[in-house]
C-alpha positions in Angstrom: 149.9 50.4 -3.2 152.3 53.5 -2.8 151.4 57.0 -1.9 153.7 60.1 -1.4 152.9 62.2 1.4 154.4 65.8 2.0 153.5 68.2 4.8 154.7 71.8 5.2 153.9 74.1 8.1 155.6 75.7 11.1 158.5 74.4 13.0 158.1 76.4 16.3 160.0 76.2 19.5 157.0 74.1 21.0 156.8 71.6 18.2 155.5 71.4 14.7 152.0 72.7 13.2 151.0 71.1 9.9 149.6 73.8 7.4 149.8 71.9 4.1 149.3 68.2 3.4 149.5 66.8 0.0 148.9 63.2 -0.9 150.2 62.2 -4.3 149.4 59.0 -6.0 151.7 57.2 -8.6 149.2 58.3 -11.5 149.6 61.8 -10.7 146.1 62.3 -9.0 146.4 64.0 -5.5 144.6 65.3 -2.5 145.7 68.6 -1.1 144.7 70.1 2.3 145.3 73.5 3.8 144.6 73.4 7.4 143.0 76.1 9.9 145.1 76.7 13.2 144.7 74.0 15.7 141.7 75.2 18.0 143.3 74.4 21.4 147.0 75.3 20.5 148.7 77.6 22.9 151.4 79.6 21.4 154.3 81.2 23.3 155.7 84.6 22.1 158.7 82.6 20.6 156.1 80.4 18.6 154.3 83.6 17.5 157.6 85.2 16.3 158.4 82.0 14.3 155.0 81.9 12.7 155.2 85.6 11.7 158.6 85.2 10.2 157.7 82.0 8.3 154.4 83.7 7.0 156.2 87.0 6.0 159.4 85.6 4.6 158.8 82.0 3.7 155.4 80.6 2.7 153.2 83.6 2.5 150.2 81.8 4.0 148.5 83.4 6.7 148.6 81.4 9.9 144.7 81.8 10.2 144.2 80.7 6.6 142.9 77.3 5.7 139.6 75.6 5.0 140.2 72.2 6.7 139.8 71.8 10.5 143.1 70.8 12.1 141.3 68.4 14.2 140.7 66.0 11.2 144.4 65.7 10.2 144.7 62.2 11.9 141.4 61.1 10.4 142.8 62.1 6.9 146.0 60.3 7.4 144.6 57.1 8.6 142.9 56.6 5.4 146.3 55.5 4.1 147.2 52.9 6.7 147.5 50.1 4.2 149.7 52.0 1.6 153.6 52.2 1.5 154.0 55.6 2.3 157.1 57.7 0.9 157.9 60.9 2.4 161.0 63.3 2.6 161.6 64.6 6.1 162.2 63.4 9.7 159.3 65.7 10.7 157.0 64.0 8.3 158.2 60.5 9.2 157.4 61.4 12.9 154.0 62.6 12.2 153.1 59.6 9.9 154.4 57.1 12.4 152.2 58.5 15.1 149.1 58.1 12.8 149.9 55.2 10.4 151.3 52.8 12.8 150.6 49.8 10.4 152.2 51.4 7.2 155.4 51.0 5.8 157.0 54.6 5.9 160.2 55.1 3.9 162.1 58.5 4.0 163.4 58.9 0.7 166.5 60.9 1.8 167.5 57.5 3.4 167.4 56.2 -0.2 169.7 59.0 -1.3 167.1 61.2 -2.7 168.0 65.0 -2.6 165.4 67.8 -3.0 166.2 69.6 -6.4 167.2 73.2 -5.9 164.4 74.5 -8.1 160.9 72.9 -7.4 158.2 72.8 -10.1 155.4 75.4 -10.2 152.6 73.6 -8.2 149.8 75.6 -9.7 148.2 75.8 -6.4 147.0 79.3 -6.8 148.9 80.6 -3.7 151.4 83.4 -4.0 154.3 81.6 -2.5 157.6 80.1 -3.0 157.4 76.5 -4.3 160.2 75.7 -2.0 157.7 76.1 1.0 154.8 74.5 -0.7 153.6 71.0 0.1 152.3 70.3 -3.3 155.5 71.3 -5.1 157.4 69.0 -2.9 155.0 66.1 -3.7 155.3 66.7 -7.3 159.1 66.8 -7.2 159.3 63.7 -5.0 156.9 61.8 -7.3 
């Protein structure tokens, strides 16, 4: 079984914080999650500046927005341990390898895939550029 998993979030000096997770199935069905900030995350001033910039200029999603507790991220991902997982970035590969150690994970960039310059409208009802939308990327990748 195959699944396409995309993540989007904040690449900050101290690491990566997942904000959006989209799991797209070959038949077009999908699961989409918007995460609350991690509860115990200590942010440096540099991290905060990066998050402010990303929120203001890129994804337009407030850092404090979200409805899924960050602490269930690995639990959600662990549901896909028996799938062949396709993803599109090194950040996503590292995140998935830590959680899905029994899955085959393929970075589609290694297969020659290039993300299109224009991504489809994801109809996710959020006012942000599709370039920074996990769902738009999942649709384009699929």
